[in-house]
C-alpha positions, 0 to 999 in steps of 0.5 A, spaced: 361 732 732 358 732 739 351 729 742 347 728 748 344 721 749 339 723 754 338 731 753 332 731 758 336 729 763 339 736 764 333 739 766 335 737 773 340 742 773 335 747 774 333 743 781 340 744 784 339 753 786 332 750 789 335 745 793 340 750 795 335 755 797 330 749 801 337 747 805 339 755 806 332 756 809 332 749 813 339 752 816 336 759 818 330 756 821 334 750 826 341 754 826 344 760 829 346 765 824 347 771 829 354 770 830 357 775 825 355 781 829 358 778 836 365 778 833 368 777 827 373 771 830 367 767 831 366 766 824 367 760 821 373 759 816 372 760 808 373 752 807 368 750 813 363 756 810 363 755 803 366 748 803 361 743 803 355 747 800 361 747 793 362 740 794 355 738 794 353 743 788 359 740 783 357 733 786 349 734 783 352 738 777 357 732 774 352 727 777 346 730 772 351 730 766 354 723 767 346 721 767 345 726 760 352 722 757 354 727 753 358 723 747 363 726 742 366 723 735 373 721 735 377 720 728 383 716 727 386 713 721 388 706 721 392 702 715 390 695 713 391 690 707 386 690 701 382 684 702 382 681 694 376 677 691 378 672 686 375 667 682 378 661 679 375 659 673 378 652 670 376 648 664 375 641 665 373 639 658 375 632 655 381 635 651 384 638 657 387 630 658 392 631 652 399 630 653 401 637 656 409 637 656 414 634 652 415 628 656 408 626 655 407 624 662 403 630 665 397 632 662 394 639 660 390 639 666 395 637 671 400 642 668 394 647 670 392 645 676 399 646 678 399 653 677 392 654 681 395 651 687 402 656 687 397 661 685 393 659 691 400 658 695 402 665 693 396 669 696 394 673 702 390 669 707 385 674 708 384 674 700 377 671 699 377 665 693 373 661 689 373 656 684 369 654 678 370 649 673 367 648 666 366 644 660 359 643 656 357 647 663 359 650 669 360 648 675 361 652 682 366 648 686 368 652 691 364 658 694 369 664 695 373 663 702 379 664 706 381 657 708 386 655 703 386 648 706 379 647 703 381 650 697 386 645 696 381 640 698 376 642 692 381 643 687 383 636 688 377 633 685 379 636 679 385 632 679 384 626 674 388 622 680 383 623 684 377 620 680 372 624 683 365 624 680 365 632 678 371 630 674 368 624 671 362 629 669 366 635 666 370 631 662 366 627 659 364 634 655 367 636 650 365 643 648 368 649 652 362 653 655 367 659 657 361 664 657 357 661 662 363 660 666 365 667 667 357 669 667 357 664 674 363 667 677 360 674 676 354 671 680 359 669 685 360 676 686 354 678 686 352 673 692 358 676 697 354 683 696 350 685 702 343 682 702 340 689 700 344 690 694 343 683 691 339 681 685 333 677 686 332 671 682 328 674 677 332 680 676 338 676 675 335 671 669 333 678 666 340 680 667 343 674 663 337 674 658 340 681 656 347 679 655 344 673 650 345 674 642 348 679 638 354 684 641 351 690 645 355 696 645 353 699 652 351 694 657 345 696 661 347 695 669 341 694 674 341 701 679 342 696 685 350 694 682 351 701 680 353 703 687 357 698 688 365 698 687 367 692 684 373 695 681 376 695 689 380 688 689 376 683 684 379 679 679 377 673 674 382 668 672 380 663 666 384 658 663 381 654 657 385 650 652 378 652 647 377 657 642 374 663 645 368 665 640 363 670 642 357 666 642 352 669 639 348 664 634 341 662 635 343 656 637 347 659 643 341 663 644 336 657 645 341 654 650 341 660 654 348 662 653 351 669 654 355 672 649 362 671 651 364 679 649 357 681 653 360 678 659 367 680 658 364 688 657 359 687 663 365 685 667 370 691 665 364 695 666 364 694 673 371 695 674 373 687 675 380 685 672 379 680 667 386 675 666 385 669 660 390 664 660 389 661 653 392 654 650 394 655 643 392 662 641 384 660 640 381 667 642 377 671 636 378 678 634 372 680 637 374 677 644 381 679 644 379 686 642 374 686 649 379 683 653 385 688 651 381 695 650 382 700 654 377 706 656 375 711 661 370 706 663 374 699 663 379 696 668 385 692 664 384 686 662 390 681 659 391 674 655 396 670 656 398 665 650 401 659 651 403 653 646 400 647 646 405 643 650 410 647 655 413 646 662 409 647 669 414 652 671 411 656 665 404 656 667 406 658 675 411 664 672 403 666 669 400 666 675 405 669 678 405 675 673 397 675 675 399 675 682 404 681 682 398 685 677 393 683 683 397 684 689 394 687 695 395 694 696 396 697 703 389 702 704 388 707 710 381 709 712 379 714 717 374 711 723 369 715 727 369 713 734 364 715 739 367 717 746 362 717 751 363 722 758 359 718 763 365 715 766 369 721 767 363 725 769 361 719 774 368 719 776 369 727 778 362 726 781 364 721 786 371 725 788 366 731 790 362 726 794 368 724 798 370 731 799 363 733 802 363 727 806 370 729 809 368 736 810 362 734 813 366 729 818 372 734 819 368 740 821 362 738 823 363 732 828 358 732 834 
């Protein structure tokens, strides 16, 4: 693809013949033009006769071309490592403080956090990773970030040994509000979108209300989100020890809690991968079918079932499996780069100018 930045500058090319004509008329009036009829031997050589005129014309032509700045496109392929967007959703309800291994020294929360730490260390430096904790309510602990040091600091706030305020607040709650936590993870992805593609507060509120109540067969997605390719490297990993129900009774509706199955269906319809790590197998059939269903419009989901007590290495192995399934792929993309001819034509014009000056000094010295 070729384009001219200043096309009207090319009109200056039509002035060149006029300049040459005026120059010849000036020479004919002031110079001696009758040498040729006296003797052919007295006529100047070809270079002396036409060299300065030719170099002057070429200087003017390339100067105009440099001024117009003709640009063209160059296409090249570039390979790069895929960057993942991953939200880690961690259960921090009071039941997570029960013994999690055979020795009884570590709680279920201790073991689960060790798995999260190992997972963060596995991920590529260009991955955006965020952290959400929940019990009776969900809270964004760390927005998606590239900085693993910040993630570890935020993760330490969820450790019982830190005795942080957020840990005390969340562990005081006995309920497991996984549906709202998953919805909050989705909202974190929505906030990373370009501003023109983001939903307004009212649109986001209405969207959440559409997920309340009974399980919906077809989730209606706002037009702004339909064109977004969420499936390109986005995933949600949720750990819980509570029983996961659909959550469609009137009490949940009054609290504004989304139906978990509706949230899962939305996640999969957007193309985002969803991984659920659940202790003691507490998953209702409806939730299990929604996560593990495979269809043309669904991205794979998986449930990892953990026993009530297990070794820390077991949870690390689960997170390693998720890491392998969310491996960064080597992608390629065609890039277009605009090339300008101004510098090239400017240099050529300067060469002809120097040639013109050289010929003038050489053949027309006084």
